[in-house]
N, C-alpha and C positions, 0 to 999 in steps of 0.2 A: 289775788284769788280769782280764779275763773268764775264767771257768772253761771256757767253751765254746771248743772249738778253732776257729781261723780257718777259714772255708769259702770256697774258691775255685771259681768256676764260669765256664766258657767255653761260650757258646752261639752258633751250633751247634758241637758238637765235631767234626763232620764236614761239610765243605762245599767249594765251589769256592774257588780261590785268590783270586779277586777279590770274594768274598762277605764282607761285613763281619761280624765276630763281636763279641759283647758279653761283656766281662770284668767280673765283680763279685767283690769280696772282702767278706765279712761277719764279724761277731763279733770285730772288732778293738777295742782300746781307743780312745776318742774322741781325735781329734787325734794319732793315731799315725803316725809317719813309716814308710813301707814302700816297697819297691822291687818293681815288677813286672818279671820277667825272662823272656826267651824264649831257647831254645837249640835249634839244629837241626844234625843231622849229615847233610851232603849225601852224594851217592852215591859221591864219591871219598874219603870218610872225613874231610873237613875239617869243623870246627865253626864255626858262625856264631851270633852272639848280638845281642841288643838289650835295652835296659832303660829304664825310666822311673821317676822319683821321684814319689811321691804322699803325700798326707796324708789320713787318714781323717776323715770328717765327725763331727758330734756323736753320731751313732748307731753309730759304729764301722764305717762302710762306705766302700768305694772303688769307683768306677765308672770303668773304662777308657774308657767311651763318653762320659760327661758331665764327668768331672773332668779338670783340666789337669795334665800332667806338669810338675814344676818343675825337672827336670834329667834327665840321662842321655843316651842317644843321640837323643832327640827331646824337644821341649818343647811345651807347649800342649795343647789338646784334640785328640788324635790317636787315634781308635779303632783304627787299624791300624798305629800306630807300632811295635808289637812285631814287625811283619813288614817294613815298608818300610825301617826304619832298621837292619836287620841288617848286621853287619860281621863279618869274621873275628875269632875270639877272639885275645887278645894272644898273641904268639909264633908266629902262623901265618906261612907263607912269603908274600912279597909277590905281588901280581898275581893273586890268586884271583878267580874269577867264580862267582857262584851261578846255576847253570843246571840245570834238570831235564832229564834224558836219557830216562828211562823213564817216559812219561806214564801208563802203566797201573798205576803204584804211587803212593801218596800222598806228599806232603811232610808229614812228621811233625815237629811242633814241640811241645816241652815248655814249658809256661807255669808259672813259679814265682812265689811271693810270699815276700819276705824282710823281716825286721824291720830298720828303719833305712834310710838312704839310702846304698846301696853303689854303688861304681864299678868294683870289681875283686874278685878272690878269691871268686867266687860258689861255686865247687866246694868251697871249704874251709868254707863256711857251711852250716848246717842250715836248710832251707827251712821256712816255716810251713805251706805247702801246695803241691801240684803237680797239674797237669791236662794230659794229652796232647791234642793237637789234630791232626786230619788235614785237609789241604787238597789238593784234587784239581784236575787240569786236565781230566780226562774225567768228565763227568757220567754217571750211570747211563743206559744205553741207547745211548750214543755208540759207534759202530763205527769201528774202525781197520782200514784196508785198505791193503796194500802195492801200489804201482804199479810194474809191471815191464815197461812198454813199452820196446822197443829204444831209443827216443829219449828216454824220460822215466824218471827214477828219483825216486820220492817216496812220500809217504804221504797217503792220502785219509781224511778224518774225516767221518763221516756222523751227523747228529743223529737222534734217535729220531723216529718219525712218518712219515706217508705222503708228506709234501712236497706240491708242489715247494717247495724252499728257495732263497733267494739263495745265491750261491756266491762264494768268494774264492780266488784263486790267490796263494799266500803265498810270497814269495821273500826269502831272507836275503842276507847279504853274502858277501864273499870270505874270511871266516873258515873256511868250508868245513864239510862234514858235513851230515847231515840233522837239522834242528832241528824238533821236533814240537810243543813245548808251546804255542806261540801258536795253531796250527791246531786243536789239541785243545780249547783253551779257546773258540775261535770256534765250533766245532761244539757245544760245551756251551751256547752261547747261540743256537742255531738256524741257523747257517750251515754249508753244505757247504764244507769247506776242504781244499785240497791244498797241502802244503808240498813244495818241490822241493829236490833236491840236484843242482846243476848242475856241481859240482866237488867233489872230495874235500878232506879237510883238508890233505893233503900236496901235492896237485898240482891246478893249475887246468887245465881242459881247453882245449887250444889251438884245437880245432875247434868250440868252442861257437858256435851260430848262432841267429838269430831263429827258425829252423824248430823248434828244440827247445822253445821257449817257446810257440810257436803250437800245437804238438801237445799240449802240456799244457793249454792253454786249451781246445782242442777236446774233449779227454778230459773235462774238467770240465763244459763246456757241454752235452755230449751225454749226460751221466749222467741216468738216468731220474728221479732225485730232485731234479734241479736245474731251476730256472726259467731257461730258456736265455737270456732277455733281461736277466737280473739277475746277471751275473758281473763281479766287481770284481777289480782288481789291487791288491795290497798289497806294498810293497817296503821293505826296510830297507837302508841303506848302499848297496852296489853293486846290491842288488835294487831300490832306488829308481830307479837309472839304467835298469835293464832294464825296469821298469814304464813309465817315461816313454818309452823307446825304442819299446816295443810300441804305446803309445797314439799316438805320432807317426807311425810308419812301417808298422805291420802292416795288411795288407788282410784278414787272417783274424780277428784278435782285435779285437773291438769292445767294450771294457769299459763296463760301466754307470757306473763311477766309478773313480778312481785315487787311492790313498792312499800318500804317500811319507813315510817316517820317516827323518830324519837322512841324507839323501842329497844328490846333486847332479846337475844336468843338464849339467854341464861334461864334454866329451869328454876322456878321458885317453889315447885312442889314435885313430888314423885309421880303423881298421876297427871294425865294430860292437861285437864282444865279444872282441877280442883281450885276452889276460891283462892286467888293470890293474896287477898287481903288477910287471910288466916296466917299465911306464911309471914307476911309483914308484921302481924301482931306478935308472932313468936320470936321475932328478931328485932324488937323495938330498941334493944340496947345499942344497936348500930345507927339508929336514927338520932338526929340532933336538931336543935333549933338555932337559926342564925340570929344575927343582931336585929334583923327586921321582923323577928318573930315568925319566920317562915319555917315549915317543916322540911328538912332535907332527908330524902329517902334513899338516894342513889347508893350510899355506902352499904346498904343491906345486901346488895348483889355483888359487892366488890370484896376482895379482888376476884377477877374472873379466872377460874381454874383452867388448867390445861386438860383436865379429865373430861373426856367427851360425854361421860355419863351425867355430867352436871349441866349440859347445854345441848341445844339442837345441833345436829351435824349438818351445817348448811352446805357442806361439800356435796351432799346428796341432791341438792336442788338442781333441776335440769333446765329451768327457765331463766331468762335474764332477771337480775336482781339489782334493785336500787335502794340504798340506804340514804335517807335524808335526816340529818341529825343537828339539833340545836346544841352548840358546843357549851352552852351554860345551863343545860337541863339539869335540874337538881332532884328530879323525881326518879329517873332511871339512868343508869350509866350508858346512855345511848351511844356517845362517841366511842367509849371504850369497847362496847359490844360490836360496833361496826368495824373497828380496827381488828378485833379478835376474829370476827366472822370472815371478813374479807381476806385476812391473812391465811386462814384455812383454805379458802377457795383458791387463792393464788398458789398455795403449796400443791393443791390437787391438780391445777392446770399445768404446772411445770412438769411435763412428762417426757421431755426429750424433743418434742416438736416446737415447744414454745420456751424460749430462754430469756425473753425480755425481762429485766428486773422490774420490780414494782417502782412506780414513780409517784411522787407527791408534788402537787402544785396547788398553791393557794392564791386565789385572785378574787377579790370581791367585785360585785356587779358594777361598781363605779369605776373600775379600772385601776384602783390603787393596789399596790402589792406590798405596802409597808406595814400591814397588819393593824393600822389605825381603825377605830370603830367609825361607822357611818353616822354622823350627826350624834344624836343621843339614843340611838337604837340599842347599842350595847349588846346586840345579839347577832350571831351569824349562824348559818347553816352549812354543814358539810354534805355535799352530795357525792356519793360513791356508787357507781362510776358515772361516766359521761352518758348523755342520752342521745339516742338516734331515733329515727322514725322507720317503722317496719311496714310491710305491705298491707297490714290491716289498718294502718293509720294510728296505731297506738304508739305514744311516745315512751320508749323504754331503752334498754341497753342490750348489746350483744356481748356475750362472754367470749371475747376473742383472744385476749392475752392479758397477763397480769399488769402490763403497763397501762393499758386503757381501763382495765377493770378497777384498778386501784387509784385512778386519778380522782382527786377531790377538788371541789370548787366551793369556796365560801361565799354565800349569798345572803343578802338581807332577808329576814324572816318574811316580811310582807311581800317580797317579790317571788317567793316560791310557793307559799301556802295560800 
């Protein structure tokens, strides 16, 4: 045993949540089994943890960046495994969700190193070393501005600098409330971003209308720091439907591109934005509970009809369109909707000038093509189509031909969102 105390370093100790950190442990005995462990207390007082099992090299060092975890909540070479594989500590109540509410404070994570390969009882053990880490959604210089227009309630995030910047209208689902962390992070990467609250957590607005979202689009587009021709729509879940609806029907909002995450173009109601929850209540017979007591909603919108009256006609969308879909989403038929929607776009593009047949390619971010899951993630995303960078600096896609339009790439959840 070396007389020098083990040294744990995490660099950078303060950074953005999507910024990779480098974890190193030195002054260990050669070939020593150790456990790297992360612990986070979220804003509601619940604790989350992750851990990986490592073996030191002949020099008595462990690198969380270059060395492979041989067990724990993740396996393999995963530099960010101590963050993306976090789970509630044993004994926590079920159904917890890790979500940052106050983006003006950091996510504080404690990183520990323990002797041996541990799977439980970390608090009863004495750590060899510990290092705190701060992860932020708001970079230095990002401004947070409340939006209090009579028709629009939301938060605007402005990146530092004179601009003009590309902008994003950020819309979440029917879970309700004002969710800010995604917009804050987008602003930290150079986008003006506005996140909307179009209904509260407890009550969906019955009078919600396209006018509300068009007004929000105009507020964003007319901001002096925004490049007015480079405003994108970003929607998650029901926000995806709103984004597609705007791109199809709005005469006011002309987005530069449209990104839809785990949503559907299928109409759940006859009117544009009538409460979707009411439709779900009326079709409860198609809902079921799985063995883990989770509610499975996706069958309510299945099967997807070929009747265009039952869904948005995405062929009318003139801007680049990107679907990002969790293949195991049980709330909405996101993957099925993307297949149906992009098939319609491909049919519309094959007009004599373009005859390249649709192609399908699946390759996860680790380079494997055998379909095996990554570690214990058990989740993949399909991105349709591939992304490019345009003259505005916006990462999006160009609708050039069905071959590129329908290319799909499966990526780990944490490396996309």
